[in-house]
N, C-alpha and C positions, 0 to 999 in steps of 0.2 A: 776737754779736755783728756787727753788721755792719763792714767794710774802709771804708777811702781807697779799696780796689779797685774796693769794689762805685758807687761813683759821686753817691752821692747822703747826704745824709744828711737827719736828722731840723730840720725850722723846728720853732722854738720860739719863743715867743710874750716881748716882754718883762711882758704883763701890767699890772700899778696900774706906774707906773713911783715912784710913791715907792714901794709896797711895798715886801717885800723880793724881789720879781720879779726885780731884778739882781741883786741879795744870789747867788742862789742860785745864778743861770745863772754867775754868775764864781767861786761855788764847784766850778759842777758842774765846771767845765772845768779848774782846779784837781787836782779827786783824778783826771782822767780815768783819768790810765796807774793809778791805787791802787788805784783801784774800780770799774775796767773800765769808762768813763762810752759810751758808744757816739757817732758822730762826730754832734754836730746844728748851725746857726748859730743866731744871737741877731735876731731885724726886732729893731730900737732905733733908735736916733740914737743912730754912733758917738761922738760927743763926747757925751749925756751921760752917757753908759756908762761913757768915760774918766772924770772926776768923780767916778761913785758909783765905781769904783773907789782914785781917790787919793782920798778920802773913808777910805775902806776902808786905807787900804793897802795892797793885792791891786794885786802885783807883776803884769795878767796882760797882754800884749801883743796888741793888735785887729788885725785886718786887712777893711778892707771887701773882699766880695766881690760875688757874685752866687751864685743858691744849687746849681749846676750845682757849682762851683767850692771848694763851703764842706772837703765832706770830706776834699781833698784839700787846704787849709792847714790840719787839725784840732789835728795835731799841734803845731806850731808857734804860731800862735794860736788866740784866740777868734775864728771869722766870724762877721764883725756883715754884717748885708743891713739899707743903710743904706733905713729909712723915709724921705720928704719932707717931714719936719715936726721942727721943733725940738723936743725936753722940755728944763723948764725946772722939774719940780717935784723940790723938799726932798722928803729922808727926811720921812716921818711927815705928810706937809704938801702933797696933790693939791690941781693949779692947773689953770689951764686949757691947760693940755697935755695934762691927763692923759686925760682918755678920749677925745680924740683919734688919741692913742696909742696906747692900746692896743685902739682899733677897730680903724687902721687900723692893728697889726699883726695884727690876729688874718685879717681879710679877705687880706693880703699873703700871709700864709704860708697859708690856703687857697687862696692864687690857686695857688699854686706846688703844694699837692698836689695836683690835680686837676687844673694839668698834667703830672704825674710826672716836676719835679722836685726834689722831696721827698719822702724817703721815707713820715716819718707827720708829721702838726699831738700840739703838743703847750702846753699850752696853761698862762702861769704866772698864776698870781690877780688879777683882777677884784673895784674897788670896784662894786659893785653899786648903791651910791645915788648914787655920783661920772657914774655913768655915765647910771644915770634924772633925774640933777642937768641934761644937760647933753644932753638928750630922745633916748635910748636908748630903743628902741622894745620889745627884745624880755626879755621875763624874764630872761633871763640866755646866759651861750656858745652854751649845748648848743641855744638857737633860734635864736639867731644866727648860729652854723654849720647848719646844718638851714635856715631861709635861704636864705644865702650859698648853701647846694649848687643848693635849688629853682630859685633865678635861674638860676644855671648852664646845667642839668638841662631844666627845665619838670619837676619830682616830684619836691616835698616831701617828704624822708621823715623814720619817727618817727622818731627817738631815743631810746632809752634807757641810763639813768646803768645803769650797773654800780660798782663798791668791792670793788675788786680787793687782794688779799696772799696770802702764799705760803699762809697757814694756809685764804682765805676768800673767798668771793668770792658779793657780796649785793645784787640791784637793787632796789632802791624798788619799786612798780610805783604809789605817789601819793607827790607827793615837794613844792614844797611853798608846799603850803596848808595853812590849821586842821588841825589835829590832829581839830573839834571836825564840819566840813569833809570827813573819808574817807568815812565809809560811805554816806554822799551821793556820792562820784564813783565810789566803786568800783563795780565789774561784770562780767562775765564777762567781757564783750568786753574790756577793758580789760585781764585777765591772761589769756585767752588770746591777745592780741595780746603784750605784752611777752613771753612764755612762750618764744613761734616766734622771736620778735626771739634772746632769750638765747641759746636753743638751738641756732638756726644757726648766729650769733656764733660759740659754745660747736665747733661742729667746723667750723668753715670759718676761725676767725683762731688759738684757741689747741685745736687739735689733737686735743678732744676726739673719739669714737669713735663713740661713740652719750652724750650727753652725759645728766645722770641731774641730773632737780629737785627740791629739794624748796619746799614749799610752806608759809609763814607762815599760822596762823591771825591772826584780825583781833583776837576775842576773846580771854578767860583762860583757858588750858586748852579754844583750841578751840572757843569756848563753849556744851562739858559739854552738848552733845546739843541745845541751847534753851534751856537754863536763863539763862545767860549773852549771848542775843544769837541773834539766828540770821542773821547774815551768810555766819556758815563753813559753818551748809548751804542757807542759800537762793542764795549767787552762790559762793563756792570752792571747793565740793565740787564739783557741778554743772561749773564750768570745767575744774576737775583731772579729772573724764573727761569731759571733750570734749577733752581736749589731751593722751589715753590714748587714744583712738576714734583722733586725728591720728597716733598714729607715734610723740608724746612722750613721753619716759620721765616721767612728773609722778606728785609723790606727796602727801600731804594733805589737808586742812591740816593743817597738826602743831602742838601751840602750844607756842607761839615760847618758853617761859622754859628747856626742853628743846631747840632746836636749834641749839645752840649753841656746845655741851660736844667733846670731842676725838671720840667716839667718835659722833657723832650727824655732827660733819660728816665723818665719811671716808664715806660714807652719801650722799652729793649731792654735787657736780659745782660747784652752783652754787643761792640758794636766795633765795626770790621773796617779798621783804617785803610788807605790805598796806599800811607807811606809812615814809618818809623815820630816823625814830629806832628804829624799828626794825631796820631795811637799818641803817646808822650808828654805833649803838653799839657793836654787838658788833666789825662790824673798829674801829675806832681803838683797841675795847680791847686786840685783840692784836694790830695795830701804826700803832699809832698818827703812828711818824713812818715808818713803810714803806709807807700805800696811795695807794691811784690812784686815782684816777676815770678811769674809764674808760668811751666813749661809744659803745656798738655804737647799729647801724642806719645810722652812716654809708660814702659810700662807700669812705671809708679810716677811716685806724687816728686815733684823737686819743685820746689820754690826757691825763691834770692831775693836780699834785701830789695832794693831798685836807687842803687850808688852802689860807685865806686868805691876806691882801694884808701882815697882820702890823704894822699902822703906829706899833708900838711900840716895836717893835725894830729898823725900814726902818737902813737905813745902821750899824747900832751893830759889824756886825761879829759878834753872836748869832745869823742869824737858821742853821737847820739845814736842808744841803741832799738829806737823807737823802731824802724824798718826789720830790722833784723829780727825784733821780738814779735811783729806784727805775720813775715813768714815763719819762721816756728810758728806763731799759734794758728795760720790759713795749708801750713801741712797735717799739721795733726788735724785738724778738722777734714778736710780732704783722704787722710787717710786712717780718717776711723772706719768702723768697718757704719757706726753707723750714718756715716755718710751716703749712702752708697743703699742704704733701703731709706730711703726720705723720700 
């Protein structure tokens, strides 16, 4: 884990302030020694955070800092890089300050990471419906990050979502679309592009020497030789062949119902799934409280806890910080120079 001597902390966003983001950020700092939480700072309104800490009866000292001061301050106080706006949302009740706070925190933290002032980006959950009502134009966090990178560099990246836990790394090729639209959206080019980004990230960030990719079929039994659908034979298999011709160790398509048991997982480093739930169900079954959402394809490391805003328990003290702690730990690991050299 990076230490204060490294000079840089992780940038953590407040997320939806009416949700559990503030609660788990406070809890993660309190667990910093017992659970080896790497140094981070929270982009937030310090006064709002102090009110939430008081409501939770949570004795967390806060220190308003600049990013470069955060790592040194982390041992004695939770470092907070102030947002230039007041947050007024109450637990479970988003208000007019919610969307500006969530968006502003992402923009500030991304700027810090791209400027080298922060080690990596970790984002707390947002409520998309709240953002949309405020006029937010991007589908979600990932697309907004890609736009911010494009505005800064002149080249918009193609981000890929990976769900990661110690037991499994799974990547959905299609993500937030209705299931009935998956066959039409699926293409060989999309599979090849996604797999190439995954293989590169496994090598460059995760330190995997020669990444092994398993590719799930779309249909039951991977199409059963066309009897249960042609997509596996006509789209997925040719994409796998192309990947292998390009030097990527990809195999499949495999029937998804036999791809996630322990013996099968030992044969690959990541699995490409054809749709959202095919990837997320096994990860959340194996590690519901420890799973991390990782965005591949960005010029910096970005992770996020793999859960939502949980409005129903915000401000109650019941929120479990385990997924956030896992996201912080993984971000520190992937961003550390040693990870690039392994």
